C-alpha positions as CSV (number, residue, x, y, z in Angstrom):
1,X,6.8,15.6,3.3
2,X,8.3,14.3,0.7
3,X,8.4,10.6,-0.9
4,X,5.4,9.4,1.2
5,X,3.5,8.1,-2.1
6,X,3.8,4.3,-0.8
7,X,2.9,5.0,2.8
8,X,-0.3,7.0,1.4
9,X,-1.3,4.2,-0.8
10,X,-3.5,2.3,1.8
11,X,-4.9,5.5,3.3
12,X,-5.7,7.5,0.6
13,X,-9.2,6.6,0.0
14,X,-9.8,7.0,3.3
15,X,-8.7,10.9,3.3
16,X,-11.0,11.4,0.3
17,X,-14.0,9.9,2.1
18,X,-13.3,12.1,5.0
19,X,-13.1,15.4,2.7
20,X,-16.0,14.5,0.9
21,X,-18.1,13.7,4.5
22,X,-17.6,17.6,5.5
23,X,-19.4,18.8,2.6
24,X,-20.2,18.5,-1.3
25,X,-16.7,18.5,-3.5
26,X,-15.3,17.9,-6.2
27,X,-12.1,16.6,-7.5
28,X,-9.9,19.7,-8.1
29,X,-11.2,21.0,-4.5
30,X,-10.4,16.9,-2.9
31,X,-6.9,17.6,-4.5
32,X,-6.3,21.0,-3.4
33,X,-7.2,20.0,0.5
34,X,-4.7,17.4,0.4
35,X,-2.3,19.7,-0.7
36,X,-2.8,22.1,1.8
37,X,-2.7,19.3,4.6
38,X,0.9,18.6,3.4
39,X,0.4,16.1,0.9
40,X,2.1,17.7,-1.9
41,X,2.7,14.7,-4.0
42,X,-0.8,14.0,-4.4
43,X,-1.8,14.7,-8.0
44,X,-5.5,15.3,-9.8
45,X,-4.8,11.9,-11.4
46,X,-4.6,9.8,-8.2
47,X,-7.9,11.8,-7.0
48,X,-9.7,11.0,-9.9
49,X,-9.0,7.1,-9.4
50,X,-10.0,7.1,-6.1
51,X,-13.6,9.1,-7.0
52,X,-14.0,6.9,-9.6
53,X,-13.6,3.8,-7.4
54,X,-15.9,5.5,-4.6
55,X,-18.5,6.3,-7.7
56,X,-18.5,2.2,-8.8
57,X,-18.6,1.2,-4.9
58,X,-21.7,3.3,-4.7
59,X,-20.0,4.7,-1.7
60,X,-21.1,8.6,-3.1
61,X,-23.8,10.6,-4.3
62,X,-23.2,12.3,-7.5
63,X,-24.6,15.7,-9.1
64,X,-23.0,17.1,-12.3
65,X,-23.2,21.1,-11.8
66,X,-22.2,23.7,-14.7
67,X,-18.4,25.1,-14.2
68,X,-17.8,28.6,-15.4
69,X,-14.7,27.1,-17.2
70,X,-15.2,24.0,-19.1
71,X,-17.5,20.8,-18.9
72,X,-19.8,20.5,-16.2
73,X,-18.0,19.2,-12.7
74,X,-19.1,16.1,-10.9
75,X,-19.9,17.3,-7.0
76,X,-19.3,14.4,-4.4
77,X,-21.3,13.8,-1.4
78,X,-21.1,10.8,1.1
79,X,-24.2,8.3,1.3
80,X,-25.0,6.0,3.9
81,X,-22.7,3.1,2.7
82,X,-19.8,5.6,2.3
83,X,-20.5,6.8,6.0
84,X,-20.1,3.3,7.0
85,X,-17.4,2.4,5.1
86,X,-15.7,5.9,6.3
87,X,-16.4,4.9,10.0
88,X,-14.7,1.5,9.3
89,X,-11.5,3.0,7.8
90,X,-10.9,5.1,10.9
91,X,-11.4,1.9,12.8
92,X,-8.5,0.4,11.5
93,X,-6.6,3.0,11.2
94,X,-6.9,3.5,15.2
95,X,-5.8,0.0,15.3
96,X,-2.9,0.1,13.0
97,X,-1.9,3.6,14.3
98,X,-2.0,2.6,17.9
99,X,0.1,-0.5,17.3
100,X,2.7,1.5,15.4
101,X,2.6,3.7,18.1
102,X,3.1,1.2,20.7
103,X,6.2,-0.3,18.5
104,X,7.8,2.8,18.3
105,X,7.5,3.2,22.1
106,X,8.7,0.0,22.9
107,X,11.9,0.2,20.2
108,X,12.7,3.6,22.2
109,X,12.3,2.0,25.6
110,X,14.4,-1.1,25.1
111,X,16.7,1.3,23.4
112,X,17.1,3.4,26.4
113,X,17.5,0.4,28.4
114,X,20.3,-0.9,26.3
115,X,22.0,2.5,26.5
116,X,22.0,2.2,30.1
117,X,23.9,-0.9,30.3
118,X,26.4,0.2,27.8
């Protein structure tokens, strides 16, 4: 889906945390996984900014490993604080998405009722 960058800004960090929680990974791999999910507008620079913020906030463990192409890569794994942050993210997501779905359903219901009286 195109042009969803603004909507993604608030949830992309949670998506990156979820990817990291599934196993050791590095920036380019995270970007590729997001693109495979359909987030084609996500670029490596965005993921880099997020991983730097996760590192600064001590939500991930980092291990540098040699790369066959270029400098060593930073591999990320989720630590306990990151796991807790991820759980809070999913709780917030469930609340927001349920309320949006509730709103969408009520609007449709109201619109359908309105159509019956026209």
